[in-house]
C-alpha positions, -999 to 999 in steps of 0.1 A, spaced: 451 -214 -680 482 -201 -661 460 -181 -637 463 -196 -602 424 -198 -600 424 -218 -633 451 -241 -619 430 -247 -588 401 -256 -611 421 -281 -630 435 -295 -597 399 -299 -584 388 -317 -616 417 -341 -613 411 -348 -576 374 -355 -581 381 -378 -610 408 -397 -590 384 -399 -560 357 -413 -582 381 -440 -594 393 -447 -559 358 -452 -545 350 -474 -575 323 -451 -590 345 -447 -621 368 -470 -641 402 -456 -651 388 -447 -685 358 -432 -669 380 -410 -647 399 -398 -678 366 -390 -695 354 -372 -664 385 -350 -665 379 -342 -702 343 -332 -697 351 -313 -665 377 -292 -683 353 -282 -711 326 -273 -686 351 -253 -665 362 -234 -696 327 -223 -702 312 -219 -667 341 -220 -642 334 -232 -607 296 -227 -611 296 -253 -639 317 -277 -619 294 -273 -589 264 -283 -609 283 -312 -625 295 -322 -591 260 -322 -577 250 -347 -604 280 -369 -600 280 -369 -562 243 -376 -558 244 -403 -585 274 -420 -569 259 -420 -534 226 -434 -547 244 -461 -566 260 -473 -534 227 -469 -514 214 -504 -505 237 -519 -530 230 -554 -517 194 -551 -528 205 -542 -563 227 -573 -569 200 -587 -591 208 -559 -616 243 -573 -621 228 -602 -640 205 -580 -661 225 -549 -670 253 -547 -695 275 -528 -672 279 -525 -634 278 -494 -612 313 -482 -622 310 -458 -651 334 -462 -679 344 -436 -705 314 -443 -728 290 -440 -699 306 -407 -688 304 -392 -723 269 -405 -728 257 -387 -697 281 -357 -698 290 -352 -734 263 -327 -743 268 -306 -712 306 -305 -719 300 -294 -755 276 -268 -742 303 -255 -719 327 -253 -748 302 -235 -771 294 -210 -743 331 -203 -739 333 -197 -777 301 -177 -782 289 -164 -748 253 -172 -759 229 -180 -731 213 -207 -752 241 -229 -742 235 -223 -705 199 -236 -711 213 -266 -729 239 -272 -702 215 -271 -672 188 -291 -690 212 -319 -701 224 -323 -665 188 -323 -652 179 -350 -677 209 -372 -668 202 -367 -631 165 -375 -635 173 -408 -653 200 -418 -627 178 -411 -597 149 -430 -613 171 -460 -619 188 -461 -585 157 -455 -564 131 -471 -586 150 -504 -584 143 -505 -547 105 -504 -552 88 -532 -534 62 -535 -562 70 -548 -596 74 -520 -622 53 -520 -654 65 -514 -690 54 -479 -699 44 -488 -734 24 -520 -726 17 -517 -688 28 -553 -684 46 -562 -652 84 -565 -656 114 -574 -634 130 -546 -614 156 -528 -634 142 -536 -668 148 -507 -692 115 -492 -703 97 -501 -670 84 -476 -645 72 -475 -609 56 -449 -588 88 -447 -566 110 -444 -597 89 -418 -613 89 -397 -581 127 -400 -580 130 -389 -616 109 -358 -609 130 -351 -578 163 -355 -596 153 -331 -624 139 -306 -598 172 -308 -578 193 -297 -607 167 -270 -617 167 -256 -582 205 -253 -582 206 -239 -617 185 -208 -609 207 -192 -583 240 -204 -598 233 -189 -632 208 -162 -622 181 -177 -643 145 -165 -645 124 -188 -622 104 -197 -652 135 -212 -667 140 -232 -635 106 -247 -640 113 -255 -676 146 -271 -668 129 -294 -643 101 -303 -667 123 -309 -697 148 -328 -676 120 -351 -664 109 -353 -701 144 -366 -709 139 -394 -685 106 -402 -701 123 -403 -735 149 -427 -720 121 -449 -708 103 -450 -742 136 -457 -761 146 -483 -735 113 -501 -738 112 -501 -776 145 -497 -794 171 -508 -768 185 -542 -774 176 -571 -751 188 -606 -753 173 -640 -741 198 -664 -725 194 -698 -741 206 -715 -709 184 -699 -682 159 -681 -702 166 -647 -686 159 -615 -705 190 -593 -701 210 -565 -717 241 -586 -717 251 -601 -750 266 -631 -732 249 -647 -703 257 -681 -686 288 -682 -708 269 -683 -741 257 -657 -765 220 -648 -763 195 -641 -790 180 -607 -797 144 -605 -786 140 -567 -787 156 -537 -804 188 -535 -824 222 -548 -814 239 -514 -817 211 -497 -796 225 -502 -761 218 -483 -729 246 -458 -735 231 -448 -768 197 -445 -752 211 -422 -725 229 -400 -750 198 -397 -773 174 -390 -744 196 -363 -731 201 -349 -766 163 -347 -770 160 -328 -738 188 -305 -748 173 -298 -782 139 -290 -767 155 -265 -743 174 -249 -772 142 -247 -793 122 -231 -764 151 -206 -758 149 -195 -794 111 -193 -794 108 -174 -761 
């Protein structure tokens, strides 16, 4: 990558990662992982790929800071805060970066479909979480329709569902002109991206681990709460939110690849 344009791309990736760390959207390990994923995406798709990735990262970072004070309650519920570490970055961007590498190696358009859809799914889930949390009405668990606390994995609200659809559509609308896709594929990317968020909700409400604090009785994703270890009340101890994110994006990516092969 001695070409000046490539050096500019690498510089841009590094600057964005550093900026993410400085504004506390990324941890140091998250910034390193962002550089790694950015390089693989740049190898395959150049500045077009970085633009789509940047649209996801920028919009997600802005939404995570939006009305942050009203989201403080989530700090007691979620395993991790709003700063993404390396595992979170790879869970959300790992498949898109692999798609970038495989497109660089093969030149097959199937990887473009996977790339765009995986980012649409990640963006859909992130917008749903960040905006749905601000809903004034209590969400309901998708699988049981019982009311749940705001921010509970597996719960949905009208506001969050609308945000999920908008997040997937946002990436789909950018993908069509960037990669000169057939408009039908733009619709499919939006629908499959939203479907990835639906898969995330189902997995989060069924297999994702949740603990009950023996001190305050709170149901949380944190293994330790109030200074003591909680007991598992749902899911499996290894099945955390990062694994849910990776699997749901993987489901969306696999579906887009299957549709590409069939049609």
